[in-house]
Every structure is written in structure tokens, then in C-alpha cells.
Residue frames relative to the residue before (quaternion, step in Angstrom):
aa qw qx qy qz dx dy dz
M 1.0000 0.0000 0.0000 0.0000 0.00 0.00 0.00
R 0.5154 -0.6949 0.4363 0.2472 3.49 -1.06 0.90
K 0.5310 -0.6144 0.4894 0.3179 3.61 -1.08 0.72
P 0.5110 -0.6202 0.4636 0.3732 3.66 -1.08 0.51
Y 0.5329 -0.5824 0.4950 0.3630 3.51 -1.21 0.52
V 0.1761 -0.7922 0.5825 0.0464 3.55 -1.07 0.81
I 0.2064 -0.7269 0.6299 0.1793 3.62 -1.16 0.46
N 0.3204 -0.7116 0.6016 0.1701 3.59 -0.84 1.05
S 0.1541 0.7743 -0.5997 0.1304 3.56 -0.39 1.33
D 0.8455 -0.0407 -0.0213 0.5319 3.48 -0.75 1.22
G 0.6903 -0.4847 0.2796 0.4588 3.63 1.04 0.72
E 0.6606 0.4372 -0.3195 0.5200 3.59 1.20 0.04
F 0.3497 -0.7602 0.5260 0.1521 3.52 -0.97 0.97
K 0.1118 -0.7919 0.5993 -0.0353 3.56 -0.65 1.28
T 0.3385 -0.6638 0.6221 0.2402 3.48 -1.26 0.58
L 0.6617 -0.4715 0.3777 0.4440 3.56 -1.35 0.24
Q 0.6039 0.5719 -0.3446 0.4353 3.59 1.07 -0.76
D 0.6350 0.5268 -0.3167 0.4679 3.56 1.00 -0.96
C 0.6759 0.5037 -0.2934 0.4509 3.59 0.85 -0.93
V 0.6330 0.4935 -0.3417 0.4888 3.60 1.02 -0.83
E 0.6521 0.4747 -0.3452 0.4799 3.72 0.79 -0.75
Q 0.6810 0.4686 -0.3355 0.4518 3.70 0.75 -0.81
M 0.6543 0.4773 -0.3571 0.4654 3.67 1.00 -0.57
A 0.5851 0.5647 -0.3636 0.4545 3.67 1.10 -0.59
L 0.6676 0.4828 -0.2871 0.4886 3.51 0.91 -0.92
G 0.6090 0.5479 -0.3424 0.4600 3.65 1.02 -0.65
I 0.6624 0.4831 -0.3149 0.4782 3.51 0.92 -1.02
A 0.6462 0.5152 -0.3550 0.4370 3.67 0.86 -0.83
D 0.6343 0.5249 -0.3253 0.4650 3.56 1.11 -0.68
D 0.6381 0.5037 -0.3412 0.4719 3.59 0.97 -0.76
V 0.6291 0.5107 -0.3557 0.4657 3.69 0.92 -0.79
A 0.6504 0.5388 -0.3051 0.4399 3.63 0.94 -0.90
N 0.7366 0.3870 -0.2011 0.5169 3.57 1.11 -0.93
D 0.4500 -0.7560 0.3859 0.2776 3.61 1.24 0.41
E 0.1237 0.7933 -0.5756 0.1551 3.45 0.90 1.17
K 0.7329 -0.4465 0.3258 0.3966 3.53 -1.37 0.17
I 0.4839 -0.6755 0.4264 0.3573 3.68 -0.78 0.65
E 0.5961 0.5609 -0.3830 0.4282 3.61 1.06 -0.57
K 0.6363 0.5469 -0.3147 0.4437 3.55 1.05 -0.76
I 0.6961 0.4594 -0.2513 0.4911 3.46 0.91 -0.99
Q 0.6297 0.4897 -0.3563 0.4865 3.67 0.99 -0.63
S 0.6333 0.5207 -0.3409 0.4601 3.63 0.96 -0.62
E 0.6731 0.4933 -0.2836 0.4724 3.53 0.93 -0.87
C 0.6347 0.5276 -0.3138 0.4694 3.59 1.08 -0.74
K 0.6344 0.5176 -0.3430 0.4604 3.64 1.04 -0.66
I 0.6448 0.5046 -0.3149 0.4800 3.59 1.09 -0.83
L 0.6003 0.5761 -0.3018 0.4655 3.52 1.09 -0.90
D 0.6517 0.5030 -0.2915 0.4871 3.59 0.83 -1.12
S 0.6697 0.5045 -0.3050 0.4517 3.63 0.79 -0.88
L 0.6459 0.4787 -0.3286 0.4956 3.65 0.91 -0.87
T 0.6753 0.4918 -0.3461 0.4270 3.60 0.77 -0.88
I 0.6399 0.5008 -0.3412 0.4725 3.61 0.88 -0.54
A 0.6407 0.4814 -0.3376 0.4938 3.59 1.01 -0.63
L 0.6507 0.4888 -0.3546 0.4603 3.64 0.91 -0.68
L 0.6364 0.4906 -0.3588 0.4750 3.65 0.94 -0.64
A 0.6272 0.5146 -0.3567 0.4632 3.57 0.87 -0.66
I 0.6474 0.5254 -0.3272 0.4448 3.55 0.83 -0.78
K 0.7195 0.4692 -0.2605 0.4408 3.53 0.89 -0.97
N 0.6781 0.4789 -0.2748 0.4851 3.55 1.12 -0.48
């Protein structure tokens, strides 16, 4: 079985799933801090695309 792809960010290796989870938490934080709706919608579109990619990789 192949090892998962990783991203080396700040000396820390993260999988795509880790990045998706981190982005989701960031969006939740933006909502809690009353960020602009346009920014949140844009981030949600990116998160949706990443989630679809993650599901495609897992299947």
C-alpha cells in the first residue's frame, strides 16, 4: 500500500486530510469572528473542492 501524500509545511508533514481539517477549523474561526460573508463563501468553495479531491483519493 502506498504512503499518503504529504505537504512539508514549516518543517511539519501534513496529509491532505490534515490540511482540510485545518482549513475547516479556520473557517469556523472566521465565522466566530464575524468575517465578511464573501470571504467565508470563498473559503467554503475551496474547502469543498479539497474535500472532493480527498474523497476521490480515498476511493
